[in-house]
C-alpha positions, 0 to 999 in steps of 0.5 A: 500500500502506498502512503500519501506523500510517498515518492517511488523512484523507478530504476531504469532498465539500463541500471539493472544491466550495469548492476548485472555486469558489476555482479558478474565481474565481482563473482569472477574477479577472484577466480583466474582459473576455470576448469571445464569438461569437454563438449558432447561427443559426436556419437549416436548416443545422448550421453555416456549413460547411453553408450554400450560397454564396448564403446566405453572400453574403447573411449577409456583406451583411447582407441575411440577418439571422437570429435564433438557435436558442435551444435549441441556443444554450442548450446552448452557454451551459451549457457556458461558464457555468463559464468565463465568470463570468456571475453577475459580469457588470456589462454586456453589449455587443453587435453591432447584428446580430440574432443578437448581440442575441438571444444577449445577451437569452438570456444576460440571461434565463439570468443572471436565472433562475439568479442573480436579477440584471438585466444591461443590454445596450448595442449598440456599432456597433464590434462589428459584423461585418467588411463583405464581399461574397463575390461580389467575392472569388470569381468562382465560389463553388459549389465552395468549402468554408468554410475556403476562404471564410474564408481568402479573406475574411481575405486580402482584408482584408489586401490591401485588396480587401475592403469593409472592410480589416484596417486599418479594422477594427483602427482601430475596435477601437482605438476600442472599447478606448478606450471600454472603458478608461473603464469601471469596471475592477473590474467584468466585461463580456461582449462579443458579436460575430462571428468575422471581427472576433474575428480582428482583436480577437485580433491587437489584444490580442496586439499590446497595442494597438500602432498600428505592426504589420505583419500578413500574410495568414498572420498573420491566417489563423493566428488562431483561428476560434471556434465559437458562444459561444466566444471569449477573455478579456483584461484592460484592459492587454491583458497576458493572453489566454486562450481560452474553449471551449464544450466 
């Protein structure tokens, strides 16, 4: 109810626009490092949960190295463009896999078209996916769902029954951050990688890079599984961590 003599001042639409920009910059100013998963694979399946076990095996062994579905991945990219400051990205670092490289190229093309800015891409071996052979982990994968496969790989990493253990992956993430810490800390960087490796990166960040950690199977299984172009952001001191959702 409006009382007599009360003056109501409306805020112009342009002010809301400016406020939105300020809030966006504030939310990202303390996050120079952005990690996201690659785009949707160009395979005749909606996502990994619909893939036959044999396809999952070949992806893990890198016998299958597909490109991405550019149309679908672009839709995801438009959903995260306000959560990742693409116009401020100084450089993109990517896994050597084709799906990550092609995701990087799609993003640089998007940045060029939208912000008229050229961004360099560099391949980093330390961003490659965890090495695993599902046939060594599961005797029969015909009746397994995606959650069972994911949990099985994560458990094998901890118990060192995998081609690459958690400890081995953690060491290469430590090497990755040593390289990143030599970069200009006033700039922002985008890193494109894979889901299993992102579980290790999450633990590394939340542990502040500690080398004396004891991670259980439950501990790594409690990390977040990221969908396409989802991930998290952090800073060089690893004192902040925030999820990036493509929704």
